[in-house]
VOROPA-450154 format. One line per field, with one value per residue (C-alpha): residue number from 1; z, y, x. Coordinates in pm, whole numbers, m for minus. Each point is the difference from the previous one (the first is absolute). Layout:
<pts>
num = NUM | ...;
zz = Z | ...;
yy = Y | ...;
xx = X | ...;
</pts>
This chain:
<pts>
num = 1 | 2 | 3 | 4 | 5 | 6 | 7 | 8 | 9 | 10 | 11 | 12 | 13 | 14 | 15 | 16 | 17 | 18 | 19 | 20 | 21 | 22 | 23 | 24 | 25 | 26 | 27 | 28 | 29 | 30 | 31 | 32 | 33 | 34 | 35 | 36 | 37 | 38 | 39 | 40 | 41 | 42 | 43 | 44 | 45 | 46 | 47 | 48 | 49 | 50 | 51 | 52 | 53 | 54 | 55 | 56 | 57 | 58 | 59 | 60 | 61 | 62 | 63 | 64 | 65 | 66 | 67 | 68 | 69 | 70 | 71 | 72 | 73 | 74 | 75 | 76 | 77 | 78 | 79 | 80 | 81 | 82 | 83 | 84 | 85 | 86 | 87 | 88 | 89 | 90 | 91 | 92 | 93 | 94 | 95 | 96 | 97 | 98 | 99 | 100 | 101 | 102 | 103 | 104 | 105 | 106 | 107 | 108 | 109 | 110 | 111 | 112 | 113 | 114 | 115 | 116 | 117 | 118 | 119 | 120 | 121 | 122 | 123 | 124 | 125 | 126 | 127 | 128 | 129 | 130 | 131 | 132 | 133 | 134 | 135 | 136 | 137 | 138 | 139 | 140 | 141 | 142 | 143 | 144 | 145 | 146 | 147 | 148 | 149 | 150 | 151 | 152 | 153 | 154 | 155 | 156 | 157 | 158 | 159 | 160 | 161 | 162 | 163 | 164 | 165 | 166 | 167 | 168 | 169 | 170 | 171 | 172 | 173 | 174 | 175 | 176 | 177 | 178 | 179 | 180 | 181 | 182 | 183 | 184 | 185 | 186 | 187 | 188 | 189 | 190 | 191 | 192 | 193 | 194 | 195 | 196 | 197 | 198 | 199 | 200 | 201 | 202 | 203 | 204 | 205 | 206 | 207 | 208 | 209 | 210 | 211 | 212 | 213 | 214 | 215 | 216 | 217 | 218 | 219 | 220 | 221 | 222 | 223 | 224 | 225 | 226 | 227 | 228 | 229 | 230 | 231 | 232 | 233 | 234 | 235 | 236 | 237 | 238 | 239 | 240 | 241 | 242 | 243 | 244 | 245 | 246 | 247 | 248 | 249 | 250 | 251 | 252 | 253 | 254 | 255 | 256 | 257 | 258 | 259 | 260 | 261 | 262 | 263 | 264 | 265 | 266 | 267 | 268 | 269 | 270 | 271 | 272 | 273 | 274 | 275 | 276 | 277 | 278;
zz = 9170 | m219 | m289 | 242 | 17 | m253 | 109 | m217 | 72 | m170 | 113 | 364 | m14 | 75 | m182 | 181 | m197 | 120 | m286 | 38 | m239 | m81 | 366 | 25 | 203 | 285 | 264 | 81 | 217 | m296 | m96 | 362 | 41 | m352 | 93 | 313 | m204 | m247 | 278 | 166 | m321 | m40 | 361 | m40 | m333 | 85 | m338 | 60 | 167 | m55 | m45 | m229 | 71 | m324 | m143 | m330 | m183 | 59 | 372 | 295 | 227 | 69 | 351 | 178 | m209 | 115 | m309 | m258 | m58 | 115 | 327 | 208 | 317 | 216 | m142 | m21 | 324 | 14 | 301 | m98 | 167 | 328 | 229 | 25 | m41 | m330 | m46 | m259 | 241 | 244 | 7 | 61 | 116 | 68 | m378 | m115 | 258 | m83 | m374 | 15 | 255 | m238 | m351 | 58 | 311 | 36 | m361 | m40 | 321 | m126 | m336 | 168 | 171 | m313 | 27 | m355 | m124 | m184 | m247 | m84 | m365 | 8 | m289 | m12 | 311 | 331 | 224 | 369 | 4 | m288 | 237 | 231 | m270 | m108 | 370 | 94 | m278 | 77 | m292 | m203 | m366 | m157 | m358 | m50 | m42 | 336 | 267 | 359 | 247 | 312 | m29 | 255 | 231 | m227 | 157 | 349 | 16 | 124 | m263 | m128 | 207 | m38 | 143 | m104 | m76 | 268 | m99 | m376 | m37 | 314 | 253 | m177 | m338 | 152 | 151 | m343 | m190 | 255 | 81 | m364 | m183 | m284 | m248 | m21 | m286 | m38 | 15 | 330 | 132 | m99 | 176 | 335 | m34 | m48 | m353 | m95 | m371 | m252 | m361 | m338 | m44 | m284 | 224 | 300 | m49 | m118 | 298 | 248 | m158 | 4 | 360 | 101 | m180 | 183 | 334 | m108 | m28 | 378 | 248 | 55 | 374 | 34 | m173 | 221 | 311 | m124 | m76 | 339 | 163 | m161 | 84 | 359 | 24 | m142 | 262 | 260 | m111 | 76 | m334 | 103 | 314 | m171 | m259 | 269 | 163 | m323 | m108 | 301 | m103 | m358 | 139 | 221 | m319 | m175 | 293 | 23 | m374 | 39 | 290 | m142 | m364 | m10 | m213 | 119 | m283 | 56 | m323 | m224 | m308 | m246 | m221 | 296 | 116 | m338 | m39 | 335 | m68 | m355;
yy = 10193 | m298 | m146 | m137 | 347 | 288 | 366 | 274 | 360 | 131 | 352 | m7 | m381 | m263 | m319 | m298 | m325 | m354 | m160 | m376 | m85 | m340 | m103 | 207 | 245 | m235 | 184 | m96 | 197 | 172 | 138 | 101 | 215 | 142 | 105 | 163 | 183 | 120 | 120 | 182 | 168 | 120 | 129 | 191 | 169 | 314 | 2 | m341 | 42 | m346 | m353 | m272 | m356 | m191 | m341 | m116 | m277 | m163 | m15 | 231 | m251 | m371 | 72 | m95 | m189 | m350 | m177 | 181 | m24 | 357 | m35 | 103 | m66 | m21 | 253 | 367 | 164 | 376 | 62 | 323 | m55 | m160 | m15 | m371 | m217 | m164 | m315 | m172 | m181 | m102 | m307 | m93 | 263 | 249 | 10 | 5 | 253 | 250 | m13 | 22 | 288 | 202 | m77 | m72 | 159 | 270 | 105 | 17 | 220 | 220 | 48 | 58 | 297 | 164 | 369 | 12 | m166 | m338 | m169 | m373 | m71 | m358 | m243 | m370 | m195 | 177 | m297 | m29 | 217 | 204 | 95 | 154 | 220 | 115 | 51 | 227 | 251 | 255 | m88 | m308 | 22 | m346 | m120 | m207 | m320 | 49 | m261 | m29 | m274 | m87 | m380 | m60 | m176 | m291 | m11 | 33 | 361 | 252 | 269 | 195 | 196 | 337 | m103 | 284 | m243 | 110 | 365 | m42 | m256 | 24 | m288 | m202 | 14 | m54 | m325 | m128 | 99 | m176 | m297 | m98 | 129 | 90 | 271 | 297 | 241 | 376 | 59 | m179 | 190 | 318 | m98 | m60 | 316 | m137 | 149 | 367 | m55 | m283 | 89 | m190 | m116 | 248 | 278 | m86 | 218 | 304 | m21 | m30 | 290 | 216 | m78 | 56 | 337 | 125 | m104 | 168 | 326 | 12 | 156 | m241 | 46 | m30 | m331 | m116 | 102 | m150 | m327 | m6 | 74 | m288 | m238 | 105 | m70 | m346 | m62 | 128 | m273 | m249 | m57 | 30 | m194 | m268 | m53 | m43 | m263 | m181 | 14 | m226 | m237 | m12 | m107 | m253 | m159 | 6 | m172 | m256 | m80 | m29 | m234 | m226 | 3 | 106 | 302 | 349 | 17 | m351 | m109 | 197 | 167 | 249 | m288 | m172 | 330 | 90 | m347 | 25 | 348 | m64;
xx = 11981 | 56 | m199 | m271 | m171 | m29 | m39 | m144 | m85 | m331 | m31 | m104 | m35 | 256 | m78 | 148 | m28 | 74 | 189 | 6 | m279 | 152 | m81 | m321 | 195 | 76 | 189 | 355 | 225 | 156 | m350 | m82 | 309 | m45 | m357 | 145 | 257 | m269 | m237 | 288 | 88 | m359 | m14 | 314 | m105 | m189 | m163 | m171 | m334 | m150 | 145 | m161 | 96 | m48 | 112 | 139 | m190 | m325 | 7 | 56 | 174 | m22 | 144 | 316 | 255 | 5 | 127 | 196 | 376 | 52 | m195 | 301 | m188 | 309 | 248 | m73 | m75 | 81 | m220 | m176 | m339 | 114 | 308 | 74 | 313 | 81 | m196 | 214 | 213 | m269 | m221 | m364 | m240 | 275 | 70 | m349 | m134 | 284 | m60 | m379 | m8 | 217 | m110 | m359 | m147 | 258 | 13 | m374 | m36 | 277 | m186 | m331 | 154 | 127 | m121 | m120 | m325 | 45 | m236 | 29 | m97 | m97 | m57 | m13 | 107 | 51 | 85 | 117 | 318 | m158 | m281 | 261 | 134 | m348 | m113 | 292 | m121 | m264 | m235 | m39 | m126 | m63 | m66 | m313 | 223 | 179 | m42 | 121 | 72 | 200 | 28 | 284 | m230 | 58 | 344 | m143 | 106 | m276 | 51 | 289 | 243 | m150 | m333 | m241 | m280 | m261 | 56 | 36 | m281 | m207 | m12 | m267 | 171 | 331 | m109 | m150 | 309 | 234 | m215 | m66 | 313 | m235 | 53 | m230 | m47 | 41 | m374 | m17 | 295 | m171 | m321 | 178 | 204 | 336 | 23 | m82 | m78 | m45 | 54 | 67 | 346 | 70 | m105 | 198 | 299 | m189 | m239 | 291 | 198 | m307 | m75 | 366 | 14 | m328 | 175 | 323 | m173 | m65 | 256 | 278 | 23 | m371 | 8 | 266 | m189 | m324 | 178 | 153 | m330 | m165 | 286 | m6 | m368 | 42 | 275 | m233 | m248 | 271 | 164 | 364 | m41 | m205 | 271 | 259 | m217 | m75 | 370 | 67 | m265 | 138 | 330 | m152 | m138 | 333 | 166 | m283 | 34 | 380 | m34 | m280 | 81 | 368 | m99 | m116 | m246 | m129 | 163 | m230 | 150 | m154 | m141 | m165 | m148 | m127 | m162 | m171 | m132 | m129;
</pts>
């Protein structure tokens, strides 16, 4: 699965660790498909009952990779989450839509439906695309120094592709997070119900492992059914249909940026986004 993701079995737990700490675990395509391979390995292993999604280094994830030398935005396209044509020889919205419906919206939906519980273990930054990875997990445990944000409205884009905001944050907080682009801390995330627990940094791993082991003692098929039940109820509340609708708005924003500024991200790079958010 490549160097971008590490995989470790600890009894009934599968520890899946994002491993690009130099870039604060920004998600390039190599990492996306490595995560998919790791999750598939955990699902196929009957001894694994619970999956833990962790991150090497000081930060969980800075989001989508929009600036490193290994960004590989227009190369890898194995098409595991959706059935669509190869985007790499296409142009304009055809190219962008095909890639994002696969590696962003498609992959996140695929992972949300994993029949084993998953816990996100979050420290430091969890920004934009990092929120997507945390939100597909069933539980989120954060360290006291964790912080969250979806600042992509600064690019004129109405939120990341896996638009779980109204369900994960509630409509009021979703508006505040998107309309301001501001960060919010782990304690605030706990208060609104996005995070299950907040613990000191040095207790993060032990807390997550202890929680995962308690869950792993439950009947595996029962866990799968309970997870599916909750997912189905969220979808009955409009989550899946809402995401489909907003994904179209997301691409309207990309197209508008490309037409007006010549760049689908309105010319903003990681440094500009960081400066605007600080």
